[in-house]
C-alpha positions as CSV (number, residue, x, y, z in Angstrom):
1,M,-36.2,-6.3,-64.5
2,I,-36.0,-5.5,-68.3
3,P,-39.5,-4.9,-69.6
4,C,-40.6,-7.3,-72.3
5,Q,-41.4,-6.1,-75.9
6,K,-45.0,-5.8,-76.6
7,Y,-46.7,-5.5,-80.0
8,Y,-50.1,-3.7,-80.3
9,V,-52.5,-4.8,-82.9
10,V,-55.1,-2.2,-84.0
11,F,-58.0,-4.2,-85.5
12,E,-60.3,-1.1,-85.8
13,G,-58.9,2.5,-85.6
14,R,-57.7,5.3,-87.7
15,S,-55.1,2.9,-89.2
16,R,-55.2,-1.0,-89.0
17,G,-51.9,-2.7,-88.3
18,I,-49.3,-4.1,-85.8
19,Y,-47.2,-1.4,-83.9
20,N,-44.2,-1.7,-81.7
21,S,-45.1,0.7,-79.0
22,W,-48.2,2.2,-77.2
23,E,-46.9,5.6,-78.4
24,Q,-47.6,4.6,-82.0
25,C,-50.8,2.7,-81.2
26,Q,-52.5,5.2,-78.8
27,P,-53.2,8.1,-81.4
28,L,-54.9,5.6,-83.7
29,V,-57.5,4.4,-81.2
30,Y,-57.8,7.3,-78.8
31,R,-61.4,8.7,-79.1
32,Y,-62.1,6.6,-82.2
33,K,-65.6,5.2,-81.9
34,G,-65.7,1.4,-82.0
35,A,-61.8,1.2,-81.6
36,L,-60.6,-2.4,-81.2
37,F,-57.0,-3.1,-80.2
38,R,-55.0,-5.6,-78.1
39,S,-51.3,-6.1,-77.0
40,F,-49.3,-9.3,-77.5
41,H,-46.0,-10.4,-76.2
42,T,-44.7,-11.8,-79.6
43,Y,-45.0,-10.5,-83.3
44,E,-46.1,-13.9,-84.3
45,A,-49.0,-13.9,-81.9
46,A,-50.0,-10.4,-83.0
47,Q,-49.8,-11.5,-86.6
48,H,-51.8,-14.5,-86.1
49,H,-54.6,-12.7,-84.4
50,M,-54.7,-9.8,-87.1
51,N,-54.9,-12.6,-89.7
52,E,-57.8,-14.3,-87.8
53,Y,-59.6,-11.0,-87.5
54,L,-59.3,-10.1,-91.1
55,H,-60.1,-13.6,-92.3
56,N,-63.2,-13.7,-90.2
57,K,-64.3,-10.2,-91.2
58,Y,-63.3,-9.8,-94.8
59,D,-62.0,-13.3,-95.8
60,V,-58.6,-11.9,-96.4
61,Q,-55.2,-12.2,-94.8
62,F,-52.8,-9.4,-93.4
63,C,-49.6,-11.2,-94.5
64,R,-49.6,-14.0,-97.0
65,P,-46.4,-16.1,-97.4
66,L,-44.7,-16.0,-100.8
67,D,-42.6,-18.9,-102.1
68,I,-40.5,-19.2,-105.0
69,V,-41.4,-22.2,-107.3
70,D,-39.1,-21.6,-110.4
71,V,-36.7,-18.7,-110.8
72,N,-36.6,-19.4,-114.5
73,A,-40.3,-19.1,-115.2
74,T,-41.1,-16.8,-118.0
75,E,-44.9,-17.4,-118.8
76,E,-48.0,-16.4,-117.0
77,K,-49.0,-20.0,-116.5
78,D,-46.0,-20.4,-114.1
79,V,-47.6,-18.3,-111.6
80,M,-50.0,-20.6,-109.5
81,K,-52.2,-20.4,-106.5
82,T,-52.5,-23.4,-104.3
83,N,-54.1,-23.9,-100.9
84,G,-54.3,-20.2,-99.9
85,R,-50.6,-19.6,-100.9
86,I,-49.5,-17.7,-103.9
87,Y,-46.4,-18.8,-105.7
88,I,-44.6,-16.0,-107.6
89,P,-41.6,-16.7,-109.7
90,L,-38.8,-14.2,-109.6
91,F,-37.3,-12.9,-112.8
92,W,-33.6,-11.7,-113.3
93,N,-32.2,-9.9,-116.4
C-alpha cells in the first residue's frame, strides 16, 4: 500500500505554516509550550484550516488570492480591493 501524502499545519510553534512532512514539522512544535498543530490529507484542507485559524485569531488570511483586472493599468486608482480580494494590475515595460 502506498502511504498517502499528509500536510502538517503548525498553528502555534516556532514557525507557523504548512509543511510537507513530519520531519519538517516536528522540530517546530517539539517542547514548544502551547504548540498547536494538525495533519491533513490535502493541501487545500490544510490551507483552509490555517486561514480559518488566522482569521479567527488575527482577522487576516494566510493566502489571499490575487487576480488581474487590467494589465494596462498605470495609475494608483487602478488597484482596487473588493470583497476581501485584492486586485493588482501587472505592468510590463
